[in-house]
C-alpha positions in Angstrom: 19.8 11.2 10.6 19.6 8.1 12.8 16.9 5.6 12.0 16.5 4.6 15.7 15.9 1.0 15.1 17.6 -2.1 13.7 16.9 -3.6 10.3 16.8 -7.4 10.4 19.8 -9.2 8.6 18.9 -10.7 5.2 16.9 -14.0 5.1 14.6 -16.2 3.1 12.5 -13.2 2.3 13.0 -9.5 2.3 9.3 -8.8 2.4 5.9 -10.8 3.0 2.6 -9.0 2.2 -0.8 -10.2 3.6 -3.7 -8.9 1.4 -6.5 -9.6 -1.2 -5.4 -10.2 -4.8 -7.7 -8.6 -7.3 -8.1 -7.8 -10.8 -8.9 -4.3 -12.1 -10.9 -3.6 -15.0 -9.6 -0.4 -16.9 -11.4 1.1 -20.0 -8.7 3.8 -20.0 -10.1 7.4 -20.5 -13.5 6.2 -21.6 -16.3 6.3 -18.9 -17.7 2.7 -18.2 -21.2 3.5 -19.5 -19.6 4.0 -22.8 -17.0 1.7 -23.0 -16.4 -1.1 -25.3 -13.1 -2.7 -24.5 -11.1 -3.1 -21.4 -7.5 -3.8 -19.7 -7.1 -6.0 -16.9 -4.4 -5.1 -14.3 -3.7 -7.6 -11.5 -3.6 -5.5 -8.2 -4.1 -5.5 -4.5 -2.8 -2.4 -2.2 -0.4 -5.1 -0.2 0.4 -7.1 -3.4 1.6 -4.2 -5.0 4.3 -3.4 -2.5 5.5 -7.0 -2.9 5.4 -7.1 -6.7 7.3 -3.5 -7.1 9.9 -4.5 -4.4 10.5 -7.7 -6.4 10.2 -6.6 -10.1 12.1 -3.1 -9.7 14.2 -3.2 -6.6 15.3 -7.1 -6.9 14.1 -7.9 -3.5 12.7 -11.4 -2.4 9.2 -11.0 -1.6 6.0 -13.0 -0.9 2.3 -12.7 -0.9 0.0 -14.5 1.7 -3.6 -14.4 0.1 -6.6 -16.4 -1.0 -6.6 -18.2 -4.6 -9.8 -19.5 -6.3 -9.2 -22.5 -8.8 -11.0 -21.1 -11.8 -9.7 -19.0 -14.8 -9.7 -15.5 -13.2 -7.4 -17.1 -10.5 -5.0 -18.6 -13.2 -4.8 -15.0 -14.5 -4.1 -13.4 -11.4 -1.6 -16.3 -10.4 0.4 -16.2 -13.8 0.9 -12.1 -13.0 2.2 -12.9 -9.5 4.6 -15.3 -10.8 5.6 -12.8 -13.6 6.3 -10.0 -11.1 8.5 -12.5 -9.1 6.5 -12.9 -5.9 6.5 -16.1 -4.2 2.7 -17.1 -3.2 1.4 -18.6 0.0 -2.1 -19.6 -1.0 -5.2 -20.6 0.8 -7.0 -22.1 -2.1 -10.7 -22.2 -2.7 -12.9 -24.1 -5.3 -15.2 -22.1 -7.4 -18.8 -23.8 -7.6 -19.0 -22.5 -11.3 -22.0 -20.0 -10.6 -21.6 -17.9 -7.5 -18.1 -18.6 -6.3 -16.1 -17.7 -4.1 -14.5 -15.2 -6.6 -11.5 -13.0 -7.0 -12.5 -9.4 -6.3 -13.0 -7.1 -9.3 -12.3 -3.4 -9.1 -13.6 -1.2 -11.8 -11.6 1.9 -12.4 -11.4 4.2 -15.4 -8.8 6.7 -15.8 -10.6 10.1 -16.2 -9.1 12.9 -18.0 -8.6 16.6 -17.5 -11.6 18.1 -15.4 -13.1 14.7 -15.3 -12.3 12.8 -12.2 -11.4 8.9 -12.3 -14.4 6.6 -11.0 -13.8 3.5 -8.9 -16.3 0.8 -7.8 -16.1 -2.6 -6.8 -17.5 -6.0 -6.9 -16.4 -7.9 -3.8 -19.5 -10.3 -3.6 -18.6 -13.8 -2.1 -14.9 -12.7 -2.2 -12.6 -15.5 -1.1 -10.1 -13.3 0.4 -12.8 -12.1 2.8 -13.2 -15.6 4.2 -9.5 -16.0 5.1 -9.3 -16.1 9.0 -6.8 -16.7 11.8 -5.3 -20.3 11.4 -5.3 -20.5 7.5 -1.3 -19.7 7.5 1.5 -21.2 9.8 3.0 -17.7 10.4 5.5 -19.2 13.0 7.0 -21.5 10.2 6.8 -18.9 7.5 8.6 -16.2 9.6 11.2 -18.7 10.8 12.4 -19.3 7.5 13.9 -15.7 7.7 11.4 -13.1 6.6 12.7 -9.4 7.4 9.7 -7.3 6.8 6.0 -8.0 6.9 3.4 -5.6 5.2 -0.3 -5.4 5.2 -3.0 -2.8 4.7 -6.5 -1.3 5.5 -8.1 -2.4 2.5 -7.5 -6.0 3.3 -8.6 -5.6 7.1 -11.9 -3.9 6.0 -13.3 -6.9 4.0 -14.6 -9.1 7.1 -14.3 -9.4 10.8 -12.0 -12.3 10.2 -9.4 -10.5 8.0 -8.8 -7.8 10.6 -8.0 -10.7 13.1 -5.8 -12.4 10.7 -3.7 -9.3 10.3 -3.5 -9.0 13.9 -2.5 -12.7 14.3 0.3 -12.3 11.5 1.7 -9.1 13.0 1.9 -10.6 16.7 3.6 -13.6 14.9 6.0 -11.2 13.0 6.9 -9.5 16.3 7.6 -12.8 18.0 10.0 -13.5 15.2 11.7 -10.3 15.3 10.3 -9.1 12.0 9.6 -5.5 11.1 5.9 -4.8 10.6 4.3 -2.1 8.4 0.7 -1.0 7.6 -0.9 1.2 5.1 -4.0 2.5 6.6 -5.6 3.2 3.1 -8.9 4.2 4.5 -11.6 3.6 2.0 -15.0 4.8 3.0 -16.9 2.6 0.3 -15.4 -0.5 2.0 -16.0 0.2 5.5 -19.4 1.3 4.8 -20.5 -2.3 4.4 -18.4 -3.3 7.4 -19.9 -1.3 10.3 -18.7 2.3 8.9 -16.3 4.6 10.8 -16.8 3.4 14.4 -15.6 -0.3 13.4 -13.0 1.2 11.3 -11.3 3.0 14.2 -11.9 -0.1 16.5 -10.3 -2.4 14.1 -7.4 -0.2 12.8 -6.6 0.9 16.2 -6.1 -2.8 17.4 -3.9 -3.3 14.3 -2.0 -0.2 15.0 -0.8 -1.3 18.4 1.4 -4.0 16.3 2.9 -1.7 13.7 6.5 -0.4 13.5 6.0 1.6 10.3 2.7 3.2 9.4 1.9 4.8 6.0 -1.1 7.3 6.0 -1.9 10.7 5.7 -3.8 13.0 8.2 -7.3 12.1 6.8 -6.6 8.4 7.1 -5.4 9.0 10.6 -8.5 11.0 11.6 -11.0 8.9 9.9 -9.4 5.4 10.4 -7.6 6.0 13.9 -9.9 8.7 15.4 -7.4 11.4 16.0 -8.4 14.9 16.1 -6.9 17.2 13.4 -5.4 20.0 15.2 -6.0 23.8 14.4 -2.9 24.1 12.3 -3.0 26.3 9.2 -1.8 24.5 6.2 -0.8 26.4 2.9 -1.7 23.6 0.6 -1.9 20.0 0.4 1.5 19.9 -0.1 2.4 21.4 3.3 3.1 18.9 6.0 2.0 21.1 8.8 -1.1 19.2 9.7 0.5 15.7 9.3 3.4 16.5 11.3 1.2 18.3 14.1 -0.4 14.9 14.6 2.8 12.8 15.4 2.8 13.7 19.1 -0.8 12.2 19.4 0.1 9.3 17.0 3.4 8.3 19.2 1.8 8.7 22.5 -1.1 6.4 21.7 1.2 3.9 19.9 4.5 4.3 21.5 6.1 1.1 19.6 5.4 2.9 16.3 8.9 3.8 15.0 8.1 5.7 11.7 5.1 7.4 10.2 5.2 8.3 6.5 2.6 9.6 3.8 2.7 11.1 0.3 1.7 14.7 -0.5 -0.6 15.4 -3.5 -2.2 18.2 -4.9 -4.4 17.4 -7.8 -4.8 20.4 -10.3 -6.7 18.0 -12.9 -6.9 14.6 -13.4 -3.8 14.5 -15.4 -1.6 17.3 -13.5 -0.6 16.7 -10.0 2.1 18.3 -7.5 3.6 15.7 -5.7 5.8 15.3 -2.8 6.1 13.1 0.5 7.3 13.3 4.2 8.2 11.0 6.9 8.4 11.2 10.9 11.3 9.2 12.0 12.9 9.0 15.4 11.6 12.3 16.3 12.4 14.2 13.2 10.7 15.1 10.0 12.1 14.3 6.6 10.5 15.8 3.4 11.0 15.2 -0.4 11.2 17.7 -2.9 7.8 18.7 -4.9 7.8 18.0 -8.5 5.0 18.4 -11.1 3.5 15.2 -12.6 1.8 14.5 -16.0 -0.4 11.6 -14.8 -1.0 8.8 -17.0 -2.7 6.4 -14.4 -2.8 7.5 -10.7 -3.7 4.2 -9.3 -0.7 2.4 -7.3 1.2 5.8 -6.5 1.0 5.4 -3.0 2.0 1.8 -3.1 5.0 3.0 -5.4 5.9 5.4 -2.7 5.8 2.6 0.2 7.7 0.1 -1.8 10.7 2.7 -2.6 10.7 3.7 1.1 10.7 0.2 2.3 13.6 -0.8 -0.2 15.8 1.8 1.1 15.1 1.2 4.8 15.9 -2.5 4.0 19.1 -1.4 2.3 20.6 0.5 5.0 20.0 3.7 3.4 19.3 7.1 5.4 15.8 8.2 6.2 16.3 11.1 3.9 17.3 8.8 1.0 14.5 6.4 1.8 11.8 9.2 1.4 13.4 10.4 -1.8 13.4 7.0 -3.3 9.9 6.5 -2.1 8.7 9.8 -3.6 10.7 9.2 -7.0 9.4 5.7 -7.4 5.4 6.8 -6.6 6.2 9.5 -9.2 7.4 7.2 -11.9 4.4 4.9 -11.2 1.9 7.4 -12.3 3.6 7.5 -15.9 2.7 3.7 -16.3 -0.7 1.9 -17.1 -1.7 -0.5 -14.5 -1.2 -0.8 -10.6 2.3 -2.4 -10.6 5.8 -0.9 -11.5 7.5 -0.9 -14.9 10.3 1.3 -13.5 14.0 0.1 -13.2 16.1 0.7 -10.2 18.3 3.2 -12.2 15.5 5.2 -13.4 14.5 5.6 -9.6 17.7 6.5 -8.3 18.2 8.9 -11.2 14.8 10.7 -10.4 15.5 10.6 -6.6 18.9 12.5 -7.3 17.1 15.2 -9.3 16.6 13.9 -12.9 14.1 14.3 -15.5 11.0 16.2 -13.7 11.2 19.8 -12.8 12.0 20.0 -9.2 10.9 23.2 -7.0 13.6 23.4 -4.1 
């Protein structure tokens, strides 16, 4: 299948992400109300994609974000360096008491019939204070960026972060840079920023500038206001509802070239069925279905996005791109934390039909 659009030639950076850097507090399988110790994972939906592409796939990536000059900022910055991601920071000083802060995400792993629990402390978050004019996009993109990525979590933080995403995407388009956006609709975050109506307004304005959209049918209905058609779906692994919405999506956003999503059926916290689908150049491409034993489900969607983007940037077919995204997302669930521990050889082996039981 033809991709239907050109991939920019190699330059200074293969991908630049814009988003909030956070630290996730993880007590493992112990609920927070009984926890006595925690692991700390550096995360952020947009950062995860850049980190995965650098660490597993060997690409040159960067992150534009806020950074606070205090020990938690130092912890996060060290992990950014360790993953091989080039930082573009707007720096803030901490007042020693109230901030501004690097946000905290609290997420236990759940177990069996007990689902994971996720909540946030984003009070006085530095990333929410980012605004248009904080980064010299024309200069950054002129250095040779091929792909720009951001997401709905960052856009939900404040009025100014949404405006910043649009500013960056418009600059990317002027520079001939491909743009992608992960809708990542989070009801808890939008609830404090005007609710569903504002989400649809903000995400709709951003989508006008997007080449590659990542999001499932629920993201598109809640985040973009599309109406779910009366289409029968045999299961959550059936792409029928997702694909039936593509005519609406492309009619409203004719500049959009690709729409992709993961498909996941959760049988228990630690047992999932997993697949993926993409709409590319008017055609559907679907990955196989595999059965996952899940250690930590956080980051699976970002793992899919990074594998998918890697293959497209590498000139591989849409079919291979979906399989690589699917394979890397599956492997992500076998590691603790939010960023990859996989190797490219492992991803290629899984994409080719290795290790997990595949239903064809």
